[in-house]
NUKEFI-962741 format. One record per atom (N, C-alpha, C): residue in one letter; x, y, z. Coordinates in steps of 0.2 Angstrom, whole numbers, padded with zeros to 4 digits, always signed. Layout:
AXYZ/...
// end
This chain:
M+1004-0324+0349/M+1007-0327+0350/M+1006-0334+0355/D+1007-0340+0354/D+1005-0347+0357/D+1008-0343+0365/Q+1004-0344+0370/Q+1003-0344+0376/Q+1007-0350+0380/D+1005-0356+0378/D+1010-0362+0378/D+1016-0360+0378/I+1021-0357+0374/I+1028-0356+0373/I+1029-0352+0378/I+1025-0348+0380/I+1028-0343+0387/I+1027-0348+0393/G+1022-0349+0394/G+1022-0354+0400/G+1028-0360+0399/W+1030-0362+0394/W+1036-0366+0392/W+1041-0363+0394/V+1044-0356+0392/V+1050-0354+0395/V+1050-0352+0401/E+1043-0350+0404/E+1043-0348+0411/E+1046-0354+0417/H+1044-0359+0413/H+1045-0366+0418/H+1053-0367+0416/W+1058-0366+0408/W+1062-0366+0410/W+1065-0363+0413/Y+1065-0355+0413/Y+1069-0350+0418/Y+1068-0354+0425/R+1062-0354+0428/R+1061-0357+0435/R+1067-0361+0437/V+1065-0367+0431/V+1070-0373+0434/V+1078-0373+0432/Q+1080-0366+0430/Q+1086-0364+0431/Q+1088-0361+0434/C+1083-0356+0440/C+1084-0352+0444/C+1088-0357+0450/N+1093-0355+0454/N+1095-0358+0459/N+1098-0353+0465/G+1096-0345+0466/G+1098-0343+0469/G+1106-0339+0466/D+1109-0342+0461/D+1114-0338+0460/D+1112-0336+0451/W+1110-0342+0449/W+1111-0341+0442/W+1108-0336+0438/E+1101-0334+0441/E+1097-0328+0440/E+1099-0323+0442/H+1104-0322+0445/H+1107-0316+0448/H+1113-0312+0442/G+1116-0319+0437/G+1120-0316+0433/G+1119-0319+0426/Q+1113-0323+0425/Q+1111-0324+0418/Q+1104-0325+0420/G+1101-0326+0413/G+1093-0324+0412/G+1093-0325+0406/V+1086-0323+0404/V+1083-0324+0398/V+1082-0317+0396/K+1082-0313+0391/K+1081-0307+0390/K+1077-0306+0382/I+1072-0303+0380/I+1067-0302+0375/I+1069-0295+0373/E+1071-0293+0369/E+1070-0286+0368/E+1067-0284+0360/T+1067-0278+0357/T+1063-0276+0350/T+1069-0273+0347/L+1071-0273+0340/L+1073-0272+0337/L+1071-0266+0334/D+1075-0262+0330/D+1074-0256+0326/D+1071-0257+0319/H+1071-0262+0317/H+1070-0264+0309/H+1065-0267+0307/P+1058-0267+0311/P+1056-0269+0316/P+1058-0277+0318/G+1058-0280+0322/G+1059-0287+0326/G+1061-0289+0333/W+1061-0294+0334/W+1063-0297+0341/W+1071-0299+0341/W+1073-0298+0346/W+1080-0301+0349/W+1081-0304+0357/V+1081-0312+0354/V+1081-0313+0361/V+1089-0318+0363/L+1089-0317+0370/L+1096-0319+0373/L+1094-0324+0377/I+1096-0330+0377/I+1095-0336+0383/I+1102-0336+0386/D+1107-0336+0391/D+1113-0338+0395/D+1113-0344+0397/L+1116-0346+0394/L+1118-0356+0394/L+1121-0358+0400/E+1125-0354+0402/E+1131-0354+0408/E+1127-0358+0413/G+1128-0363+0416/G+1127-0365+0422/G+1121-0368+0420/T+1119-0371+0415/T+1113-0374+0414/T+1115-0381+0410/D+1111-0387+0409/D+1111-0392+0407/D+1113-0390+0399/M+1112-0386+0397/M+1111-0385+0389/M+1117-0382+0387/S+1121-0379+0391/S+1129-0376+0390/S+1133-0380+0386/D+1132-0386+0387/D+1138-0391+0382/D+1136-0394+0376/K+1127-0393+0374/K+1124-0397+0369/K+1124-0392+0361/S+1127-0395+0356/S+1129-0394+0352/S+1123-0390+0346/F+1121-0384+0344/F+1117-0382+0341/F+1117-0380+0332/E+1114-0382+0329/E+1115-0381+0323/E+1111-0372+0320/P+1115-0369+0319/P+1112-0363+0316/P+1108-0362+0311/L+1103-0358+0312/L+1097-0358+0310/L+1094-0350+0304/E+1094-0350+0299/E+1094-0344+0296/E+1089-0345+0291/A+1082-0342+0292/A+1076-0344+0289/A+1073-0337+0285/R+1073-0335+0279/R+1070-0329+0276/R+1066-0332+0269/R+1058-0329+0271/R+1055-0334+0265/R+1051-0326+0261/G+1054-0327+0254/G+1052-0324+0248/G+1053-0317+0250/E+1050-0312+0246/E+1052-0305+0246/E+1049-0300+0254/D+1046-0302+0256/D+1044-0300+0263/D+1050-0299+0268/A+1050-0290+0269/A+1057-0290+0273/A+1056-0291+0282/D+1050-0293+0282/D+1047-0295+0289/D+1048-0302+0291/D+1050-0307+0287/D+1048-0314+0286/D+1055-0317+0287/W+1057-0316+0293/W+1065-0318+0293/W+1066-0321+0299/M+1072-0326+0300/M+1073-0327+0308/M+1080-0330+0307/S+1083-0329+0311/S+1089-0332+0313/S+1090-0334+0321/C+1094-0340+0321/C+1096-0344+0329/C+1102-0345+0328/R+1106-0345+0335/R+1112-0348+0335/R+1115-0348+0343/V+1119-0352+0344/V+1122-0352+0351/V+1130-0350+0348/Q+1132-0343+0353/Q+1136-0341+0351/Q+1139-0339+0360/E+1145-0341+0362/E+1148-0338+0369/E+1145-0341+0374/G+1141-0347+0373/G+1137-0349+0380/G+1128-0343+0379/V+1126-0343+0375/V+1121-0340+0374/V+1117-0340+0368/F+1111-0343+0369/F+1107-0345+0363/F+1104-0338+0361/Q+1105-0334+0353/Q+1104-0328+0351/Q+1098-0330+0346/G+1093-0328+0346/G+1087-0328+0341/G+1085-0322+0340/S+1082-0320+0334/S+1082-0314+0332/S+1076-0316+0325/G+1073-0312+0324/G+1068-0312+0318/G+1064-0305+0316/G+1061-0306+0312/G+1055-0300+0311/G+1049-0301+0316/P+1044-0295+0317/P+1040-0293+0320/P+1036-0298+0324/E+1034-0304+0319/E+1029-0310+0321/E+1033-0317+0323/K+1039-0316+0323/K+1042-0323+0325/K+1047-0322+0331/L+1043-0319+0337/L+1045-0319+0345/L+1044-0327+0346/G+1037-0329+0343/G+1036-0337+0347/G+1039-0341+0343/A+1040-0339+0336/A+1044-0345+0333/A+1050-0345+0335/I+1055-0339+0337/I+1062-0339+0340/I+1061-0344+0346/L+1056-0342+0350/L+1057-0347+0357/L+1056-0355+0356/R+1049-0355+0351/R+1047-0364+0349/R+1055-0366+0346/V+1059-0364+0343/V+1067-0365+0341/V+1070-0367+0346/F+1071-0363+0352/F+1074-0364+0358/F+1072-0371+0363/K+1065-0370+0364/K+1061-0376+0367/K+1063-0383+0362/E+1063-0384+0355/E+1062-0390+0352/E+1070-0392+0354/W+1075-0387+0353/W+1081-0389+0354/W+1083-0391+0361/C+1080-0389+0366/C+1080-0392+0373/C+1077-0398+0374/D+1071-0398+0373/D+1068-0406+0371/D+1070-0411+0368/R+1077-0409+0363/R+1080-0415+0361/R+1085-0419+0366/F+1085-0413+0372/F+1090-0418+0377/F+1086-0418+0383/P+1082-0423+0384/P+1079-0423+0390/P+1082-0424+0397/G+1078-0422+0402/G+1083-0422+0408/G+1085-0414+0410/W+1085-0410+0405/W+1085-0404+0408/W+1079-0400+0413/D+1075-0404+0413/D+1069-0401+0421/D+1068-0406+0424/A+1074-0411+0424/A+1073-0415+0431/A+1072-0411+0437/P+1067-0414+0440/P+1067-0412+0447/P+1070-0410+0452/L+1069-0404+0456/L+1074-0403+0460/L+1076-0406+0465/S+1081-0407+0469/S+1081-0410+0476/S+1079-0405+0479/P+1076-0409+0487/P+1074-0407+0492/P+1078-0398+0495/E+1085-0402+0494/E+1091-0398+0498/E+1091-0391+0492/H+1091-0393+0486/H+1090-0387+0480/H+1086-0384+0482/V+1078-0386+0483/V+1072-0382+0483/V+1073-0377+0490/E+1077-0382+0495/E+1078-0377+0502/E+1081-0372+0500/L+1086-0374+0497/L+1093-0369+0497/L+1090-0361+0493/V+1088-0363+0488/V+1084-0357+0484/V+1079-0354+0489/A+1075-0356+0492/A+1070-0354+0496/A+1074-0349+0501/A+1078-0351+0504/A+1083-0347+0509/A+1085-0342+0506/R+1089-0344+0499/R+1091-0336+0497/R+1088-0332+0496/E+1081-0335+0492/E+1077-0329+0490/E+1072-0326+0499/R+1072-0328+0504/R+1071-0325+0511/R+1075-0322+0512/I+1080-0323+0513/I+1086-0316+0514/I+1087-0312+0509/E+1087-0313+0503/E+1086-0307+0498/E+1081-0302+0497/V+1074-0304+0501/V+1068-0300+0502/V+1069-0298+0508/V+1071-0298+0512/V+1075-0295+0519/V+1080-0290+0519/R+1083-0292+0514/R+1090-0287+0512/R+1087-0280+0508/R+1082-0284+0504/R+1080-0277+0501/R+1075-0272+0504/A+1070-0275+0509/A+1067-0273+0513/A+1071-0268+0518/L+1077-0269+0520/L+1080-0266+0525/L+1083-0260+0521/G+1082-0261+0515/G+1085-0255+0511/G+1093-0252+0512/R+1094-0245+0510/R+1101-0244+0510/R+1102-0241+0517/E+1108-0240+0518/E+1111-0236+0523/E+1108-0231+0525/A+1105-0228+0531/A+1103-0222+0532/A+1107-0216+0537/G+1109-0220+0540/G+1114-0216+0545/G+1109-0210+0548/P+1114-0204+0550/P+1119-0204+0550/P+1125-0207+0556/E+1120-0213+0561/E+1122-0216+0565/E+1126-0221+0562/Q+1133-0225+0565/Q+1135-0231+0561/Q+1131-0237+0565/C+1132-0242+0561/C+1131-0249+0564/C+1133-0250+0569/R+1130-0252+0574/R+1132-0253+0582/R+1137-0261+0584/E+1139-0263+0579/E+1141-0270+0578/E+1147-0268+0579/T+1152-0271+0585/T+1160-0269+0585/T+1162-0268+0578/N+1167-0264+0578/N+1173-0263+0574/N+1169-0263+0567/C+1163-0262+0565/C+1158-0261+0559/C+1158-0254+0558/T+1160-0251+0550/T+1160-0244+0550/T+1155-0242+0544/H+1151-0247+0544/H+1146-0245+0540/H+1139-0242+0543/L+1136-0237+0539/L+1130-0234+0543/L+1124-0239+0544/R+1120-0237+0548/R+1113-0242+0550/R+1109-0242+0544/V+1106-0245+0545/V+1099-0245+0539/V+1093-0242+0544/A+1089-0240+0539/A+1084-0237+0544/A+1079-0242+0548/H+1076-0241+0554/H+1074-0244+0558/H+1076-0249+0562/S+1082-0249+0562/S+1087-0253+0563/S+1094-0250+0566/I+1097-0253+0573/I+1104-0249+0575/I+1110-0253+0571/F+1108-0257+0565/F+1113-0263+0562/F+1114-0261+0555/C+1119-0261+0552/C+1118-0262+0543/C+1116-0269+0543/S+1113-0267+0535/S+1109-0273+0534/S+1112-0281+0535/D+1119-0280+0534/D+1124-0287+0535/D+1122-0290+0541/H+1125-0284+0546/H+1124-0286+0555/H+1117-0288+0555/H+1111-0283+0553/H+1103-0285+0555/H+1102-0292+0554/I+1104-0294+0547/I+1102-0301+0545/I+1107-0306+0548/A+1112-0306+0549/A+1116-0310+0553/A+1113-0309+0560/N+1111-0306+0564/N+1105-0304+0570/N+1100-0309+0570/L+1095-0310+0563/L+1091-0312+0562/L+1092-0320+0562/Q+1096-0320+0560/Q+1102-0329+0558/Q+1102-0331+0565/R+1104-0328+0569/R+1108-0330+0577/R+1101-0332+0579/V+1096-0329+0580/V+1091-0330+0583/V+1084-0335+0579/G+1087-0337+0573/G+1082-0342+0570/G+1077-0339+0565/A+1077-0333+0565/A+1072-0330+0561/A+1074-0332+0553/L+1079-0331+0552/L+1082-0332+0545/L+1087-0339+0545/P+1086-0342+0538/P+1089-0347+0539/P+1096-0345+0536/V+1102-0348+0539/V+1108-0348+0538/V+1112-0352+0533/L+1116-0349+0530/L+1118-0352+0522/L+1126-0356+0524/S+1129-0362+0522/S+1135-0362+0523/S+1141-0357+0522/D+1147-0358+0524/D+1150-0352+0522/D+1152-0351+0514/D+1151-0356+0511/D+1153-0354+0503/D+1147-0354+0501/G+1141-0353+0504/G+1133-0353+0501/G+1129-0358+0497/S+1133-0364+0497/S+1131-0370+0493/S+1126-0374+0496/R+1124-0372+0504/R+1120-0377+0506/R+1117-0372+0512/V+1110-0373+0513/V+1108-0372+0522/V+1110-0375+0527/A+1115-0372+0530/A+1117-0376+0536/A+1112-0376+0543/H+1113-0381+0545/H+1107-0384+0551/H+1111-0384+0556/H+1112-0378+0561/H+1116-0379+0567/H+1112-0382+0573/T+1113-0384+0576/T+1110-0386+0584/T+1112-0380+0590/S+1107-0380+0591/S+1107-0374+0599/S+1111-0377+0603/E+1115-0373+0606/E+1120-0372+0610/E+1117-0371+0617/
// end
C-alpha cells in the first residue's frame, strides 16, 4: 500500500485531535471476514462534518475481491472494499477532504497549548493508576481510596500538582489553559 496515504491519514487524525475529539471519535480500520476492509472515520467535530459526499459503489468484472463502497452516514465516513482496497478507500477519503481546503489549517498557539496540557494531565492520571487503598484519600470529605505511592486519590493528587505549578490548570469548562497569577 502507498505509504503516503498512511502518512496523510496520520496527519488528518493529528489535526483533528484537540484533547476531546480523540476520546469519543477517531479512525477505525478493521478487516471483514469475506475478506476485505472496513474503514470508519468519525466526522463529528471536524470541518468535514457538514460537507456533502456522493456515495461511491465500484465493482470490476467477475472478481469477487475487486469491489469498493464509500459513503457518509450519520456523521461517519464509511468505506469498505476487497482485500486489496484499503489504500483506495483511504484515497477516496483524502480526495474528498482535499476538495475543501482549510481542514488542515494550522492550530492556534492557544489550541496547541490546550492539547499539550490535556495530554500532560492524562499521562499523569494514567501513571497514577487505579485506587489502591485500603486507606482513603486524605483530602477532607473525599471518600475515594488513595492511589499507590500517594496519600490522595488521583483527582486530588493531580489538583495538588496543579496547585504547586507542576501541572497545567484548565478552565472550569476545560476549553482553555487557565493562567493564574501567584497570590
